C-alpha positions as CSV (number, residue, x, y, z in Angstrom):
1,X,78.6,98.8,134.1
2,X,78.8,96.1,136.6
3,X,75.9,93.9,137.9
4,X,76.2,91.1,140.5
5,X,73.9,88.3,141.7
6,X,73.7,85.0,143.5
7,X,71.7,82.8,141.1
8,X,70.9,82.5,137.4
9,X,70.4,80.1,134.6
10,X,71.5,79.5,131.0
11,X,68.6,78.2,129.0
12,X,68.1,76.5,125.7
13,X,64.6,77.4,124.6
14,X,62.7,76.7,128.0
15,X,65.1,74.0,129.2
16,X,67.8,74.7,131.8
17,X,71.3,74.2,130.3
18,X,73.2,75.4,133.4
19,X,72.4,76.6,136.8
20,X,74.9,79.2,137.9
21,X,75.9,80.4,141.4
22,X,77.6,83.7,142.2
23,X,78.0,85.7,139.0
24,X,79.1,89.1,137.7
25,X,78.3,91.0,134.5
26,X,80.9,93.6,133.5
27,X,81.5,95.8,130.5
28,X,84.8,95.0,128.8
29,X,84.4,97.4,125.9
30,X,81.7,99.8,124.7
31,X,78.6,97.6,124.0
32,X,80.4,94.4,125.0
33,X,79.2,92.6,128.2
34,X,80.8,89.5,129.8
35,X,79.3,87.2,132.4
36,X,81.7,85.5,134.8
37,X,80.0,82.8,136.8
38,X,80.3,79.7,139.0
39,X,78.7,76.6,137.5
40,X,76.4,74.8,140.0
41,X,75.1,72.2,137.6
42,X,74.8,71.8,133.8
43,X,73.6,69.6,130.9
44,X,76.5,69.2,128.4
45,X,74.2,68.6,125.4
46,X,72.0,71.7,126.0
47,X,75.1,73.9,126.6
48,X,76.3,73.0,123.1
49,X,73.1,74.2,121.4
50,X,72.5,77.5,119.6
51,X,70.2,80.2,120.8
52,X,71.1,80.0,124.5
53,X,69.9,82.8,126.8
54,X,71.2,83.9,130.2
55,X,68.6,84.6,132.9
56,X,70.1,86.4,135.8
57,X,68.3,87.2,139.0
58,X,68.9,90.4,140.9
59,X,66.5,90.7,143.8
60,X,63.1,90.1,142.4
61,X,64.0,91.1,138.9
62,X,65.3,88.7,136.2
63,X,67.5,90.1,133.4
64,X,67.8,88.2,130.2
65,X,70.5,88.4,127.5
66,X,71.3,86.3,124.4
67,X,74.5,84.2,124.7
68,X,77.1,84.7,122.0
69,X,79.8,82.4,123.2
70,X,80.9,80.4,126.3
71,X,84.4,79.8,127.6
72,X,84.9,77.1,130.3
73,X,87.8,77.7,132.6
74,X,87.2,74.6,134.7
75,X,84.4,72.3,135.7
76,X,83.1,75.0,138.0
77,X,83.8,78.3,136.2
78,X,82.8,79.9,132.9
79,X,82.8,83.2,131.1
80,X,79.9,84.1,128.8
81,X,80.0,86.8,126.1
82,X,76.5,88.3,126.2
83,X,74.6,89.6,123.2
84,X,71.5,91.7,123.1
85,X,69.4,92.2,126.2
86,X,65.9,90.6,125.8
87,X,62.7,92.1,127.1
């Protein structure tokens, strides 16, 4: 599976923890999805909290997943291990 988009957000509850630019979700193993994204802006405190969710826009639809872990490669690039997709 591969999904691409131009905009999205990582949220802590209802607050934006990070705004992301071009992104790609890919399957790295059966049942394991990874989000690779450019970071447009972020709130360091909110990104360190538990229960983050990824909200990814594809056209008029928004797909939402729980966030299991985040790896920062630089100030402008991150990889996110996604958990369960939320309704």
